[in-house]
PAGUTI-666746 format. One line per field, with one value per residue (C-alpha): residue number from 1; residue in three letters; chain; x, y, z. Coordinates in steps of 0.02 Angstrom, whole numbers, plus 32768, in hexadecimal, padded with zeros to 4 digits. Layout:
N
pos = [NUM|...];
code = [ALA|...];
unit = [A|...];
xx = [X|...];
yy = [Y|...];
zz = [Z|...];
This chain:
620
pos = [1|2|3|4|5|6|7|8|9|10|11|12|13|14|15|16|17|18|19|20|21|22|23|24|25|26|27|28|29|30|31|32|33|34|35|36|37|38|39|40|41|42|43|44|45|46|47|48|49|50|51|52|53|54|55|56|57|58|59|60|61|62|63|64|65|66|67|68|69|70|71|72|73|74|75|76|77|78|79|80|81|82|83|84|85|86|87|88|89|90|91|92|93|94|95|96|97|98|99|100|101|102|103|104|105|106|107|108|109|110|111|112|113|114|115|116|117|118|119|120|121|122|123|124|125|126|127|128|129|130|131|132|133|134|135|136|137|138|139|140|141|142|143|144|145|146|147|148|149|150|151|152|153|154|155|156|157|158|159|160|161|162|163|164|165|166|167|168|169|170|171|172|173|174|175|176|177|178|179|180|181|182|183|184|185|186|187|188|189|190|191|192|193|194|195|196|197|198|199|200|201|202|203|204|205|206|207|208|209|210|211|212|213|214|215|216|217|218|219|220|221|222|223|224|225|226|227|228|229|230|231|232|233|234|235|236|237|238|239|240|241|242|243|244|245|246|247|248|249|250|251|252|253|254|255|256|257|258|259|260|261|262|263|264|265|266|267|268|269|270|271|272|273|274|275|276|277|278|279|280|281|282|283|284|285|286|287|288|289|290|291|292|293|294|295|296|297|298|299|300|301|302|303|304|305|306|307|308|309|310|311|312|313|314|315|316|317|318|319|320|321|322|323|324|325|326|327|328|329|330|331|332|333|334|335|336|337|338|339|340|341|342|343|344|345|346|347|348|349|350|351|352|353|354|355|356|357|358|359|360|361|362|363|364|365|366|367|368|369|370|371|372|373|374|375|376|377|378|379|380|381|382|383|384|385|386|387|388|389|390|391|392|393|394|395|396|397|398|399|400|401|402|403|404|405|406|407|408|409|410|411|412|413|414|415|416|417|418|419|420|421|422|423|424|425|426|427|428|429|430|431|432|433|434|435|436|437|438|439|440|441|442|443|444|445|446|447|448|449|450|451|452|453|454|455|456|457|458|459|460|461|462|463|464|465|466|467|468|469|470|471|472|473|474|475|476|477|478|479|480|481|482|483|484|485|486|487|488|489|490|491|492|493|494|495|496|497|498|499|500|501|502|503|504|505|506|507|508|509|510|511|512|513|514|515|516|517|518|519|520|521|522|523|524|525|526|527|528|529|530|531|532|533|534|535|536|537|538|539|540|541|542|543|544|545|546|547|548|549|550|551|552|553|554|555|556|557|558|559|560|561|562|563|564|565|566|567|568|569|570|571|572|573|574|575|576|577|578|579|580|581|582|583|584|585|586|587|588|589|590|591|592|593|594|595|596|597|598|599|600|601|602|603|604|605|606|607|608|609|610|611|612|613|614|615|616|617|618|619|620];
code = [MET|ASN|GLN|ARG|HIS|SER|ARG|ILE|ALA|ILE|LEU|SER|VAL|LEU|LEU|ILE|ALA|THR|LEU|GLY|PHE|LEU|LEU|PRO|SER|GLY|THR|ALA|SER|PRO|SER|ASP|HIS|HIS|TYR|ASN|VAL|GLY|ASP|HIS|VAL|PRO|LEU|PHE|VAL|ASN|LYS|VAL|GLY|PRO|LEU|ASN|ASN|PRO|ARG|LYS|SER|MET|LEU|TYR|ASN|VAL|GLN|LEU|GLY|ILE|ILE|VAL|ILE|ASN|PRO|ASN|VAL|VAL|LEU|VAL|PRO|PHE|SER|CYS|SER|GLU|SER|TYR|GLU|TYR|PHE|ASP|TRP|PRO|PHE|CYS|HIS|PRO|ASP|TYR|LEU|VAL|LYS|LYS|LYS|GLU|SER|LEU|GLY|GLU|VAL|LEU|SER|GLY|ASP|ARG|LEU|THR|ASN|ALA|LEU|TYR|ASP|LEU|LYS|PHE|ARG|GLU|ASP|LYS|THR|ALA|GLU|ILE|LEU|CYS|GLU|LYS|LYS|LEU|LYS|GLU|ASP|GLU|ILE|ALA|LYS|PHE|ARG|ASN|ALA|ILE|ILE|ASN|GLU|TYR|TYR|PHE|GLN|MET|PHE|TYR|ASP|ASP|LEU|PRO|PHE|TRP|GLY|PHE|ILE|GLY|LYS|VAL|GLU|GLU|GLU|SER|TRP|ALA|LEU|ASN|GLY|LYS|GLY|PRO|LYS|TYR|TYR|LEU|PHE|LYS|HIS|VAL|GLN|PHE|HIS|ALA|PHE|TYR|ASN|GLY|ASN|GLN|VAL|ILE|GLU|ILE|ARG|ALA|PHE|SER|ASP|PRO|ASN|HIS|VAL|VAL|ASP|VAL|THR|GLU|ASP|ALA|GLU|THR|SER|VAL|ARG|PHE|THR|TYR|SER|ILE|ILE|TRP|ASN|GLU|THR|SER|THR|GLN|PHE|GLU|ASN|ARG|MET|ASP|LYS|TYR|SER|ARG|ALA|SER|SER|LEU|PRO|THR|HIS|ARG|LEU|ILE|HIS|TRP|PHE|SER|ILE|ILE|ASN|SER|ILE|VAL|ILE|ILE|VAL|LEU|LEU|MET|GLY|LEU|LEU|MET|VAL|LEU|PHE|MET|ARG|HIS|LEU|LYS|ASN|ASP|LEU|LYS|LYS|PHE|THR|ASN|GLY|ASP|GLN|GLU|GLU|ASP|ASN|LYS|VAL|GLY|TRP|LYS|TYR|ILE|HIS|SER|ASP|VAL|PHE|LYS|CYS|PRO|PRO|ARG|MET|LEU|LEU|PHE|CYS|ALA|PHE|LEU|GLY|CYS|GLY|THR|GLN|LEU|LEU|THR|MET|VAL|LEU|LEU|LEU|PHE|SER|LEU|ALA|PHE|LEU|GLY|VAL|LEU|TYR|PRO|TYR|SER|ARG|GLY|ALA|LEU|CYS|THR|SER|LEU|VAL|VAL|ILE|TYR|ILE|LEU|THR|SER|THR|ILE|CYS|GLY|TYR|SER|SER|ALA|SER|PHE|TYR|ASN|GLN|PHE|ALA|GLU|THR|ARG|TRP|GLU|ARG|SER|VAL|LEU|LEU|ALA|GLY|VAL|LEU|TYR|LEU|GLY|PRO|LEU|LEU|SER|VAL|VAL|SER|ILE|LEU|ASN|THR|ILE|ALA|ILE|SER|TYR|GLY|ALA|MET|ALA|ALA|LEU|PRO|PHE|GLY|THR|ILE|VAL|VAL|ILE|PHE|LEU|VAL|LEU|VAL|VAL|VAL|ASN|ILE|PRO|LEU|LEU|ALA|ILE|GLY|GLY|VAL|ILE|GLY|HIS|ARG|LEU|ARG|SER|LYS|PHE|GLN|ALA|PRO|SER|ALA|THR|LYS|ARG|PHE|PRO|ARG|GLY|ILE|PRO|LEU|SER|ALA|TRP|TYR|SER|LYS|THR|PRO|GLY|GLN|MET|PHE|VAL|GLY|GLY|LEU|LEU|PRO|PHE|SER|ALA|ILE|VAL|LEU|GLU|LEU|HIS|ASN|LEU|TYR|ALA|SER|MET|TRP|GLY|TYR|LYS|ILE|TYR|THR|LEU|PRO|SER|ILE|LEU|PHE|VAL|THR|PHE|ILE|ILE|LEU|VAL|LEU|LEU|VAL|ALA|MET|LEU|SER|VAL|GLY|LEU|VAL|TYR|ILE|GLN|LEU|THR|VAL|GLU|ASP|HIS|GLU|TRP|TRP|TRP|ARG|SER|ILE|LEU|ARG|GLY|GLY|SER|ILE|ALA|ILE|PHE|THR|PHE|GLY|TYR|ALA|ILE|TYR|PHE|TYR|ALA|LYS|SER|ASN|MET|ARG|GLY|PHE|LEU|GLN|LEU|SER|PHE|PHE|PHE|GLY|TYR|ASN|ALA|CYS|ILE|CYS|TYR|ALA|LEU|PHE|LEU|MET|LEU|GLY|THR|ILE|SER|PHE|ARG|ALA|SER|LEU|LEU|PHE|VAL|GLN|HIS|ILE|TYR|GLY|SER|VAL|LYS|ASN|GLU];
unit = [A|A|A|A|A|A|A|A|A|A|A|A|A|A|A|A|A|A|A|A|A|A|A|A|A|A|A|A|A|A|A|A|A|A|A|A|A|A|A|A|A|A|A|A|A|A|A|A|A|A|A|A|A|A|A|A|A|A|A|A|A|A|A|A|A|A|A|A|A|A|A|A|A|A|A|A|A|A|A|A|A|A|A|A|A|A|A|A|A|A|A|A|A|A|A|A|A|A|A|A|A|A|A|A|A|A|A|A|A|A|A|A|A|A|A|A|A|A|A|A|A|A|A|A|A|A|A|A|A|A|A|A|A|A|A|A|A|A|A|A|A|A|A|A|A|A|A|A|A|A|A|A|A|A|A|A|A|A|A|A|A|A|A|A|A|A|A|A|A|A|A|A|A|A|A|A|A|A|A|A|A|A|A|A|A|A|A|A|A|A|A|A|A|A|A|A|A|A|A|A|A|A|A|A|A|A|A|A|A|A|A|A|A|A|A|A|A|A|A|A|A|A|A|A|A|A|A|A|A|A|A|A|A|A|A|A|A|A|A|A|A|A|A|A|A|A|A|A|A|A|A|A|A|A|A|A|A|A|A|A|A|A|A|A|A|A|A|A|A|A|A|A|A|A|A|A|A|A|A|A|A|A|A|A|A|A|A|A|A|A|A|A|A|A|A|A|A|A|A|A|A|A|A|A|A|A|A|A|A|A|A|A|A|A|A|A|A|A|A|A|A|A|A|A|A|A|A|A|A|A|A|A|A|A|A|A|A|A|A|A|A|A|A|A|A|A|A|A|A|A|A|A|A|A|A|A|A|A|A|A|A|A|A|A|A|A|A|A|A|A|A|A|A|A|A|A|A|A|A|A|A|A|A|A|A|A|A|A|A|A|A|A|A|A|A|A|A|A|A|A|A|A|A|A|A|A|A|A|A|A|A|A|A|A|A|A|A|A|A|A|A|A|A|A|A|A|A|A|A|A|A|A|A|A|A|A|A|A|A|A|A|A|A|A|A|A|A|A|A|A|A|A|A|A|A|A|A|A|A|A|A|A|A|A|A|A|A|A|A|A|A|A|A|A|A|A|A|A|A|A|A|A|A|A|A|A|A|A|A|A|A|A|A|A|A|A|A|A|A|A|A|A|A|A|A|A|A|A|A|A|A|A|A|A|A|A|A|A|A|A|A|A|A|A|A|A|A|A|A|A|A|A|A|A|A|A|A|A|A|A|A|A|A|A|A|A|A|A|A|A|A|A|A|A|A|A|A|A|A|A|A|A|A|A|A|A|A|A|A|A|A|A|A|A|A|A|A|A|A|A|A|A|A|A|A|A|A|A|A|A|A|A|A|A|A|A|A|A|A|A|A|A|A|A|A|A|A|A|A|A|A|A|A|A|A|A|A|A|A|A];
xx = [7FE9|809E|80ED|802F|802B|80ED|80CA|8032|8093|8136|80B0|804F|80F7|8110|8071|8077|812B|80FE|805D|80B5|8117|8083|8038|8053|80B6|8062|7FEB|7FDF|7FA5|7FB0|8043|80C6|8097|80C2|8149|8186|81B5|8240|8237|826B|81C6|81F7|81C8|81F6|81AE|8170|8157|811A|80B4|804E|7F84|7F2D|7E7C|7DDB|7DAC|7E5D|7DFF|7DBA|7E75|7E9A|7E67|7EAF|7EB8|7F0F|7F7B|7FB0|7F98|7F6D|7F2F|7E88|7EBE|7DFC|7E38|7EBA|7F1D|7EFC|7F72|7F2C|7F0A|7FAA|8005|808B|80EA|819B|8203|8209|82D6|82D5|82B5|8334|82F8|8364|839A|83F5|84AA|8479|83B0|8364|82C7|8248|822C|817E|810A|80F1|803B|8083|80F6|8072|8027|80B3|80F4|81AD|81DA|828F|82BA|82DE|832D|8298|82A3|8206|8214|8184|8136|81C2|81B0|821F|820C|826E|82F4|8372|8358|83D4|8429|842A|846F|83FF|843D|83DB|83AE|836D|8311|82C1|8282|8240|81DE|81A4|8166|8102|80BE|8076|8034|808B|8079|80E3|80A4|80FE|80C7|80E8|80BE|8061|7FF5|7FF7|8003|8021|8060|8088|8139|8114|8086|8075|803E|7FE0|8026|7F81|7FC3|807C|80B3|8124|80AC|813A|80CC|80BA|812A|815E|8192|81D3|819D|824E|81E2|8174|8117|80D0|802F|802F|7FB6|7FC9|7F64|7FBA|8067|8015|8004|7F68|7F73|7FFC|7FE2|8046|8048|80A3|80D5|80B3|8115|81B6|81DD|825D|8255|8275|8221|82D8|8359|83C7|8447|83E1|8422|839B|838F|82FA|82B0|8212|81B3|814A|80DD|807D|7FBD|7F5D|7EC8|7E2A|7E29|7E68|7EE3|7E6C|7E00|7EB3|7E82|7DCB|7DE6|7E1F|7D6F|7D0D|7D19|7CC2|7C45|7C08|7B44|7B57|7BB6|7B33|7AA4|7AEE|7B19|7A75|7A2F|7A87|7A43|7993|79A5|79E0|7955|78E2|790E|7924|7875|7831|7898|784F|779C|77B9|780B|777C|770A|7760|7770|76C0|765E|76C9|7745|76BF|763C|76B9|76E6|7631|7603|76AE|7658|75B1|75F6|7598|75DC|7594|75B9|7666|769B|7682|771B|77E2|7838|77F5|782F|78DE|78EF|795E|79DB|79DB|7A47|7AC4|7B74|7BC4|7C49|7CE7|7CC7|7D8B|7D7E|7CC6|7D02|7D9D|7D36|7CC2|7D4B|7DA0|7CF8|7CCF|7D84|7D6B|7CC4|7D08|7D80|7D25|7CBA|7D2A|7D84|7CC7|7CE1|7D9B|7D4A|7CB8|7D22|7DAE|7E43|7E25|7E23|7E44|7ED1|7F60|7FE1|7FCC|7F54|7ED5|7F5E|7F9F|7EFD|7EDC|7F6F|7F4F|7EAE|7ED2|7F4A|7EDE|7E2A|7EA2|7E60|7DB7|7DE9|7E1E|7D92|7D05|7D5E|7D75|7CCE|7C6C|7CC8|7CCA|7C02|7C26|7CBE|7D3F|7DD4|7E41|7E19|7EBF|7EB9|7E17|7E6F|7F0C|7EA9|7E4C|7EFD|7F32|7E7F|7E81|7F3A|7F8A|7F23|7F56|8007|8029|7FDC|8028|80D8|80BD|8095|8123|8186|8139|815F|8206|8223|81D5|8232|8195|8172|80E6|8174|8184|8242|8296|8295|81D2|81C6|8229|81B2|810A|814D|8184|80D8|807C|80EB|8103|8063|7FCF|7FEA|7FFB|7F61|7F09|7F38|7EFB|7E5A|7E4E|7E83|7DE5|7D77|7D9D|7D8F|7CE9|7C93|7BE5|7B85|7B20|7A70|7A0B|7952|7924|7992|7A00|7A13|7AB9|7A7C|7A3C|799B|79B0|7993|7909|7927|78FF|78DC|797D|7955|7950|7A06|7AB6|7AD2|7A1C|7A29|7ADF|7A9A|7A08|7A63|7AFF|7A7F|7A1E|7A7D|7AFA|7A92|7A5B|7B19|7B64|7B56|7BAD|7C3C|7C42|7C76|7CE6|7D38|7D59|7DA8|7E15|7E4F|7E22|7E63|7DE0|7DE7|7D56|7D1E|7C67|7C75|7BC3|7B78|7C00|7BB4|7AF7|7B1A|7B7D|7AFE|7A84|7AF8|7AE9|7A28|7A1A|7A84|7A36|7994|79B1|79FD|795D|78F8|7961|797E|78D0|789E|793A|78F6|783D|7881|78CA|7981|79DA|7A72|7A85|7B2C|7B7D|7B18|7ADD|7B97|7B97|7B02|7B49|7BE1|7BAD|7BAB|7C5F|7C6E|7BF7|7C76|7D08|7CA0|7C6F|7D43|7D5B|7CE8|7D21|7DD6|7D9A|7D44|7DC9|7E7B|7EE1|7F6D|800A|8032|8072|7FC0|7F69|7FA3|7FA7|7EE8|7E95|7F23|7ECF|7E2F|7E21|7E65|7DD5|7D4C|7D98|7D9D|7CDC|7CAF|7CE8|7C94|7BE7|7BE4|7BF7|7B72|7AFA|7AFC|7B02|7A53|7A21|7A56|79DD|794A|7971|7982|78D8|786F|788C|78A5|77DB|77AC|7758|77A7|7755];
yy = [7FF5|8077|8048|806F|8123|8137|8131|81A8|8231|8204|8221|82BC|8316|82FD|8326|83D1|8401|83D6|8447|84C6|84DB|84E6|855A|8609|867E|8709|8771|883E|888C|8931|88F2|88CD|8956|89F6|8A7A|8B24|8B95|8B65|8ABC|8A3C|89DE|8944|893B|88A5|8883|87EA|87BD|87F0|879F|87DB|880F|8773|878C|87B2|883A|887F|8943|8963|8960|89FF|8AB3|8B4B|8BD6|8C86|8C28|8B9E|8AF5|8A83|89DF|89FF|89C3|897F|88EB|8867|87F0|8744|869E|863F|86E2|86C0|8625|8671|86EF|8700|8737|87FC|87FB|8782|8829|88AD|890E|8979|88F3|88F3|88AF|8816|87DD|879F|8739|8741|86A0|8660|85E6|8538|8587|861D|85CE|8555|8607|8632|86C1|86DD|8780|87E0|8876|8913|89B0|8A27|8A74|8ABD|8B07|8B10|8BC9|8BF1|8C43|8C3B|8C96|8C3B|8BDC|8B73|8AC6|8A89|8AB6|8A1C|8A0A|8995|892A|88EE|8858|8890|8925|8893|8852|88D0|88F7|8847|8876|891E|88BF|8828|88AF|8879|88AF|88AE|889A|88BF|88C9|8958|8930|888D|890A|88C2|8955|8931|89A2|8976|897C|89EA|8A2E|8A13|8AAE|8A6C|8A80|8B07|8B75|8B77|8C1D|8BBE|8B46|8AA8|8A48|8A2D|8A69|8A13|8A73|8A3A|8A8E|8AD8|8B36|8AEC|8B49|8B1B|8B53|8B1D|8B3E|8B30|8B39|8B64|8ADF|8A6A|8A4E|8A4E|8A3F|8A45|8A70|8A63|8AD5|8AEF|8B80|8B85|8C21|8BC9|8B35|8B18|8ABD|8A0F|89E5|89C3|894A|89DF|89E9|8A60|8AB8|8AD2|8B2D|8ADF|8B3E|8B52|8BB9|8B9C|8C0C|8BEE|8C2C|8C0F|8BA7|8B90|8AC2|8A60|89DA|8948|8980|8999|890A|893A|899B|88F5|88B0|8940|8900|885A|88B4|893D|893A|88E8|8853|883E|884F|87B9|875F|875E|873D|868E|867A|8682|8635|8598|85B2|85B9|851D|84BB|84E7|84B1|8403|8401|8405|838F|8301|830F|8309|8265|8228|8259|8214|8181|8148|8153|80E8|8074|8054|8064|7FE0|7F5F|7F6D|7F5F|7EAC|7EDB|7E41|7E85|7F36|7EFA|7E9F|7F46|7FA8|7F94|7FB2|7F36|7EA6|7ECF|7EC7|7E3F|7E8B|7F50|7F23|7ECD|7F09|7F58|7F1A|7F77|7F79|7FB3|8047|806D|8075|80DE|8157|8165|817A|8208|826A|8261|82A6|8345|8365|8379|83EA|8453|846E|8488|8516|8569|8563|85C2|8641|865E|867F|86F0|8653|8657|86F0|8726|87B0|873B|8708|864E|8630|85C7|8551|853A|850E|848D|8439|8437|8400|8379|8333|8332|82EE|825A|81F5|8214|81CD|812F|811D|8139|80CE|8027|8048|8037|7FB2|7F49|7F6B|7ED2|7E6C|7E4B|7E45|7EA2|7F50|7F91|7FA5|7FF6|806F|8073|8099|8127|8179|818F|81B1|8255|8268|820E|8270|8307|82FF|82A1|835B|83C5|836C|8383|8427|8457|83F5|848A|8510|84F0|84F3|859A|85C8|8608|861F|85A5|8532|84E9|84ED|8438|8453|847C|83D8|8376|83BD|8385|82E4|82CF|8311|8281|821A|8232|8285|824F|8188|8170|81D5|8188|80E2|811A|813E|808B|8032|809D|8077|7FCB|7FA3|800A|7F9D|7F61|7F08|7F3C|7F2D|7F22|7F29|7E87|7DF2|7DF0|7D74|7D2A|7D3D|7DE1|7DEF|7E20|7EDF|7F02|7F8D|8043|80DA|815D|81D0|8121|80FD|814C|81C0|820A|81F9|8257|82E0|8304|8302|8358|83E3|841A|8446|8499|850A|854F|8564|859F|865D|8649|85D3|8659|86D8|8654|863D|8704|86F0|8657|8681|8740|87CF|87D3|8780|873E|8773|8734|8699|86B0|8694|861F|85B2|85CF|8596|84F9|84C3|84F3|8482|83DF|83F6|83DF|834D|82F9|8312|82EC|8248|8216|8246|81EC|8151|8134|813D|80CD|8056|8045|801C|7F73|7FA2|7F77|7FD1|805B|805F|80A2|80F9|8182|81A0|81C4|823A|8299|82B4|82DA|8397|8396|8371|840F|846A|8444|8467|8511|851D|8503|8592|8612|85F4|8603|86A8|86EB|8719|86AD|8659|8603|854B|856C|85BD|8544|84A0|8507|8524|8491|8441|8470|8484|83CE|83BA|841C|83D6|8328|8348|838C|82E9|8283|8304|8305|8250|821C|8290|8254|8193|81C1|81FF|817B|8107|8157|8152|80A3|8069|80C9|808E|7FD0|7FCE|802B|7F88|7EFF|7E6D|7DB5];
zz = [8003|8025|7F81|7F23|7F9A|7F63|7E9F|7EAE|7EFB|7E72|7DF4|7E3B|7E42|7DA5|7D68|7DD0|7D89|7CE4|7CD6|7D30|7CA8|7C29|7C7B|7C39|7C7B|7CE7|7CA6|7CAA|7D62|7DB2|7E21|7DAC|7D20|7D8B|7D47|7D70|7CFD|7C99|7CB7|7C3E|7C07|7B9D|7AE5|7A8A|79BC|79A1|78ED|7840|77AE|7716|773E|76D9|770F|76C0|7730|772B|76ED|77A0|77E0|77A1|7800|778F|780C|77E4|7760|77CA|77B3|7837|785B|78D9|797B|7988|7926|795A|790D|7963|7951|78C6|7878|77F4|77F0|7794|7821|7826|78B0|78C5|7881|7815|77A1|77A1|782C|78AE|7921|79DC|79DE|7A31|7A2C|7AD4|7AB0|7B3B|7B95|7B60|7B97|7B31|7B06|7AC1|7A4F|7A06|79DD|797F|79F3|79DD|7A61|7A43|7A8A|7A21|7A13|7A43|7AD6|7AFF|7BA0|7C23|7BFA|7BA3|7AED|7A5E|79BF|792C|798C|7933|7938|78C1|7820|77A3|7700|76A0|7633|757B|75D2|766C|75E7|7590|7645|767C|75DC|75CA|767B|764B|75B9|762D|7698|7731|77D3|7872|7929|79B8|7A85|7AF8|7BAA|7B6F|7AFA|7A66|79C5|7906|7878|77BD|7775|76D0|7662|75B5|7530|7497|73EA|73D7|745F|7451|73ED|735C|7328|7346|73A3|7458|74D2|756B|7614|76C6|7743|77B2|7838|78A6|791C|79DB|7A2C|7AD3|7B68|7C17|7CC1|7D64|7D59|7CD4|7C29|7BD2|7B24|7A8F|79E5|7958|78BB|7811|77C6|76F2|7703|7742|76B9|7658|75A2|7587|74F2|7490|74C9|7506|75B3|761B|76B1|7728|77C6|7831|78B8|7937|799C|7A28|7A7E|7B23|7B4D|7C03|7BFC|7C84|7C4E|7CD7|7CD0|7CD4|7C63|7BD4|7B72|7B3B|7ABA|7A6A|7A7B|7A27|798A|79C6|7A18|7985|7983|78BF|791E|79AE|793F|78D3|7971|79B9|7910|7918|79B8|798E|78EB|7951|79BE|793C|78FA|799D|79B5|7922|793D|79E2|7999|78FF|798E|7A01|797E|7947|79ED|7A3E|798E|797A|7A10|7A9F|7A2E|7A07|7AC6|7AF9|7A7F|7AC4|7B6E|7B59|7AFD|7A64|79DD|7951|7959|799C|78F8|7892|78F3|78BA|7938|79AA|7947|794B|7A0D|7A11|79B0|79CD|7A68|7A20|7A22|797B|7919|7932|79F4|7A2B|79AC|79D7|7A8E|7A5B|7A13|7A8C|7B0A|7A92|7A89|7B30|7B6D|7AC6|7B00|7BCC|7B99|7B34|7BCB|7C3F|7BB2|7BD8|7C8B|7C92|7C16|7C82|7D24|7CCE|7CC6|7C10|7BBD|7B0D|7B2E|7B80|7B03|7AF7|7B7B|7B19|7AC1|7B64|7BAF|7B19|7B2E|7C04|7C03|7B77|7BE7|7C7D|7C26|7BE9|7C88|7C49|7B9C|7BCB|7C60|7BDC|7B63|7BFD|7C4A|7BA8|7B55|7BFA|7C12|7B69|7B7F|7C07|7B8D|7B32|7B75|7B78|7ACC|7ACB|7B32|7AD8|7A31|7A85|7ABC|79F7|79BA|79B6|79EA|7961|78CE|7937|7937|7892|7837|78B5|7875|77BD|77DB|785A|77D0|774D|77D5|77EA|7710|7713|77C1|77F0|78AF|78AF|78B6|7961|79A2|79D4|7A9F|7A95|7A2F|7AB8|7B3E|7AEF|7AD0|7B87|7BC0|7B46|7BAD|7C54|7C7A|7BF3|7BCC|7C91|7CA6|7C11|7C6B|7D0C|7CC4|7C6D|7D07|7D66|7CE4|7CDE|7D9E|7DBD|7CF7|7D0D|7C95|7C14|7C47|7B9A|7BB7|7B46|7B19|7A8E|79F7|79B3|78FE|78DE|7865|77B0|7794|770F|7696|76BC|767B|7660|76FC|777F|771F|7767|76D5|76DC|77B5|77AA|7734|77AE|784D|7814|77A7|7830|78A6|783C|77F9|78A9|78DF|7831|785B|78EC|78A6|7830|78CB|78FF|787B|785E|78F6|78ED|7832|7832|7890|792A|79DE|7A09|7ABB|7AB9|7B14|7B63|7A9D|7A7B|7AFE|7AD5|7A29|7A5A|7AD5|7A41|79D4|7A60|7A66|79A6|79A1|7A14|79EF|7940|7966|79C1|7942|78BE|7926|7946|7883|7876|78E9|789B|77EF|785D|7841|78DD|78B8|7904|796B|78F1|788C|7929|791A|788C|787B|7902|78C4|7810|7848|7848|7790|776B|77D2|7782|76D4|7724|773D|7689|7660|76D9|768D|75E5|761D|766E|7634|7684|75FF|7603|762A|76DE|7712|76A8|7701|779B|7776|773E|77CE|7859|7822|7803|78BD|78F6|7882|78BC|7961|7954|78FB|7993|7A0E|79C0|79A3|7A38|7A5B|7A05|7A2F|7AD3|7AB5|7A3C|7ABC|7B4E|7AD7|7A8F|7B42|7B71|7AEC|7AFE|7BBC|7BC0|7B4A|7BB3|7B61|7B5D];
């Protein structure tokens, strides 16, 4: 017993140490962001990348001849996979580059913060301060020109506040004075506008002045003097509210109207579907049960689903895979609910760099126990041996394809030299976490599920050889039920799905978790109700193979979702093999997770319904 306790203690220490490394670094708080006049405020450069997005015109705001990225619009990790480290471009850089220590989630999000030459001291105005004088070679000129053609932006962080700016501008042929074609200009001056309240930084903006540019149209060596200015202004905004400006774009009346229209549309579909199911159950199922209760043999012969009571609870083929599927789906559903809980508690909020990625990794690892338990406990209801294989299969059913896709995408990112490529150290850490924490937790869950196993309680006896399945209409077959089971829930969430995609692959942070949670609940209700209705239709035509089909019709929403991803990409301005591979690679992983999760919900709802109706029948 003491040896067992020692093992548990060692495992607990390893778990705490590993998760302590995974947790994100401390976020901004008033206690550690106080400055005196003239104090150094940390500024880090992060990345540059092309502005490939269908809504990129929203990012421009012309004020008094100065071009600026709208500060109400926020770039997010997935917005552009093709991003590079800031000093991969020939900007002014310090003699020694010092990279900021990042958490695992920040690395996964593609952040690589590095020190810079900008010296923006607290409440000290500067005008035309020289950053550096640099002689740009022909290849460096060509590199800057290519960045300007592709509308590259840069991202920096000042006191943990993100801000953005453009590298240069294009003067089209119609505007050129010599009429020889477009001209390309590199911005050589950055104007910073900073706002403070008391002794704390509240806001920072970066403006690029089109009057301070250098012509990079031709490949010729050019000497450039890079300069910057900063102006400090006081504001009444409190420190704890300084991130609110990043969510204004998501809270505009137009966007709120779209959110509410999406919810109303979903509720209408639920009401209509509930009415249809009530009519179906009240007029048909209730009468069927009443006939069985009265023992009316003549009426009994008219009901189809009564014939297959001895076949409907026969365990499905490929039972190991089926139970592994349920284990994975239950784990992912638990993970989603925990993420919503963290969002509502304020632990997970959209402005913390890497918080979402870190939370995904930590919660997925911790819920491995649920995966192993769900898989083993359901499998042991039908058999007492080989449950270990089911647990092992559950452990790799989602994680295996996910790691394969990430490995391929990481190789592509390395070949491009993009920031999306994971460092070797991060890969080693992920491998160790999976081996040291994930696998033991999965095994523990499997052992618990095996120890707490129970016999499957079928309301009726099961025959050894199932009866044949008669021919049925298209809506009773698998493709028809998958189409209906996927189309209706998808039509209820498509508007909110667009907002979610615009946040994942666009330039806004999703700041309305409550509306997203309501949409998720609506999706779960629709999947459950449709699964119950469709399984009843299937049973009435004497088709007893409902186990796998219940998973397919619930998971079919993922097929529609991936189809929408193709449409979204086609309508966007995203381009290039790197962006293409990352977009469809990660969307395939997301849709696969959705398939596992919703398929599990559909089966659970169908199982409860089937057990209820056959348990209500008085078998003779």
